[in-house]
C-alpha positions in Angstrom: 0.0 0.0 0.0 2.8 2.4 0.9 4.5 1.7 -2.4 1.3 2.6 -4.3 1.0 5.7 -2.2 4.6 6.9 -3.0 4.0 6.1 -6.7 0.9 8.2 -6.7 2.9 11.1 -5.1 5.6 10.7 -7.7 3.1 10.8 -10.6 1.3 13.8 -9.1 4.7 15.6 -8.8 5.6 14.8 -12.3 2.2 16.0 -13.6 2.5 19.2 -11.5 5.9 19.9 -12.9 4.7 19.3 -16.4 1.8 21.6 -15.9 4.1 24.3 -14.5 6.5 23.9 -17.5 3.6 24.1 -19.9 2.2 27.3 -18.3 5.7 28.8 -18.4 6.1 27.9 -22.1 2.7 29.4 -22.9 3.5 32.7 -21.1 6.8 32.9 -22.9 5.2 32.2 -26.3 2.6 34.9 -25.6 5.3 37.4 -24.7 7.4 36.6 -27.8 4.4 36.7 -30.2 3.1 39.9 -28.5 6.4 41.7 -29.1 6.7 40.9 -32.8 4.9 41.8 -36.0 5.6 39.4 -38.9 5.3 39.9 -42.6 3.8 37.2 -44.8 3.7 37.2 -48.6 1.9 34.4 -50.5 2.7 33.9 -54.2 0.0 33.1 -56.7 1.6 29.7 -57.5 4.9 27.9 -57.4 5.7 28.8 -61.0 9.1 30.5 -61.4 7.6 33.7 -62.6 5.1 33.9 -59.7 7.8 33.2 -57.2 10.0 36.0 -58.7 7.0 38.3 -58.6 6.4 37.5 -54.9 9.9 38.8 -54.1 9.4 42.0 -56.1 6.0 42.6 -54.3 7.8 41.9 -51.0 10.3 44.7 -51.8 7.6 47.1 -52.9 5.6 46.6 -49.8 8.7 47.0 -47.5 9.6 50.2 -49.3 6.1 51.5 -48.7 6.0 50.3 -45.1 9.4 51.4 -43.9 8.7 55.1 -43.6 5.4 54.4 -41.9 7.1 52.4 -39.2 10.2 54.5 -38.8 9.0 55.9 -35.4 7.0 52.9 -34.2 8.0 51.7 -30.8 6.1 48.4 -30.4 4.6 45.6 -32.4 1.1 46.7 -31.3 1.7 50.2 -32.7 3.2 48.8 -35.9 0.2 46.6 -36.5 -2.1 49.6 -35.9 -0.2 51.7 -38.4 -0.1 49.0 -41.0 -3.8 48.3 -40.5 -4.6 52.0 -41.1 -2.6 51.9 -44.3 -3.6 48.7 -46.0 -4.8 50.6 -49.1 -1.4 52.1 -49.5 0.2 48.7 -49.1 -2.1 47.2 -51.7 -1.5 50.0 -54.1 2.3 49.5 -53.9 1.8 45.7 -54.4 -0.6 46.2 -57.3 1.8 48.6 -59.1 4.6 46.1 -58.9 2.3 43.3 -60.2 1.2 45.5 -63.1 4.8 46.5 -63.9 5.6 42.8 -64.2 2.9 42.4 -66.8 0.5 40.4 -64.5 -3.2 41.1 -63.7 -3.4 39.3 -60.4 -5.6 40.8 -57.7 -3.9 41.5 -54.3 -5.2 41.5 -50.8 -3.4 43.0 -47.7 -4.7 42.5 -44.2 -3.5 42.2 -40.6 -4.1 38.7 -39.3 -3.1 36.1 -36.8 -1.1 33.4 -38.6 0.9 30.4 -37.5 4.6 30.5 -38.4 7.3 27.9 -38.2 10.5 28.5 -36.2 12.7 31.1 -38.0 16.1 32.7 -37.5 16.9 36.3 -38.3 20.3 37.7 -37.7 21.1 35.6 -34.6 17.6 35.8 -33.2 15.4 32.7 -33.3 11.7 33.0 -33.1 9.7 29.9 -32.0 6.9 28.5 -34.0 3.5 29.7 -33.0 0.7 32.2 -33.7 1.8 35.8 -34.5 0.2 39.0 -35.7 1.2 39.6 -39.3 0.8 41.7 -42.3 -0.4 39.2 -44.8 -0.2 40.0 -48.5 -2.0 37.5 -50.9 -1.2 37.6 -54.6 -3.7 36.1 -57.0 -4.7 32.6 -55.8 -2.1 32.7 -52.9 -1.4 29.1 -53.6 2.4 29.2 -54.0 5.3 29.0 -51.6 5.2 31.9 -49.2 7.9 34.2 -47.7 8.0 35.7 -44.2 10.1 37.8 -42.0 9.9 40.1 -38.9 8.6 43.5 -39.6 8.8 44.7 -36.0 11.5 45.0 -34.8 12.6 46.0 -38.3 14.5 42.9 -39.4 12.8 42.7 -42.8 14.2 46.1 -43.7 17.7 45.2 -42.5 17.7 41.9 -44.6 19.2 40.0 -41.6 18.6 36.4 -42.9 22.3 35.9 -43.6 24.0 38.3 -41.1 23.8 39.8 -37.6 20.9 41.7 -36.3 21.5 45.5 -36.4 22.0 47.1 -33.0 18.9 49.3 -33.4 16.7 46.3 -34.2 18.2 44.4 -31.2 17.5 47.3 -28.9 13.9 47.5 -30.1 13.5 43.8 -29.6 14.8 44.0 -26.1 12.5 46.9 -25.3 9.4 45.0 -26.6 10.0 41.7 -24.8 10.2 40.7 -21.1 13.7 39.6 -20.1 13.0 35.9 -20.2 11.4 36.1 -23.6 14.3 38.2 -24.9 16.8 35.7 -23.6 14.8 32.9 -25.2 15.0 34.5 -28.6 18.6 35.7 -28.5 20.3 33.6 -25.8 22.1 30.3 -25.6 22.9 27.7 -23.1 21.2 24.4 -22.1 18.5 26.0 -20.0 17.5 28.4 -22.8 17.5 25.6 -25.4 15.2 23.4 -23.3 12.8 26.3 -22.7 12.9 27.1 -26.4 11.9 23.5 -27.2 9.0 23.7 -24.8 7.7 26.9 -26.5 8.3 25.4 -29.9 6.3 22.3 -29.0 3.5 24.4 -27.7 3.4 26.3 -31.0 3.3 23.0 -32.9 0.4 21.8 -30.7 -1.5 25.0 -31.3 -1.8 24.1 -35.0 -4.0 21.1 -34.2 
């Protein structure tokens, strides 16, 4: 009987620890996603011409958005600014589409989308649901492209290099210490925590 009692206590302890870890991971995921605005462009199809057009539309939208967000201090403010300028965003995208000789319609909106884990300039953002500027070209059935619009990692083209100090400072300002360490830090503890947040993001898709 005592053996069963101690086994029950052990199981209860494990379940309690698991619940605490899950709650911690959920809080961290919320903090990270709340401090970031993503940018998501969906191509009409996987045809080479449509994929090339997707990148040109990306550049046109970023050129239109960069001055709008120059003074933005948070992801929430950035999302509000973009949401108030969707017509301008669509106009920029539409002009690039027409310049390429295409007649695709385009739709821009601020949404909540699920993103995979992605690295930008030394920062690693866990998979999960994020607020994003979503630009759909034509049927929006092709491979997509994404980046981080706030802090301004899209504009700095950080996929292959280090995050600019200005972007790093804005990221640090917009995230709690533990979330910032999760995104930019290293070490075994941080890696374990990152995996928990990543797993939570994967589970949120189902």
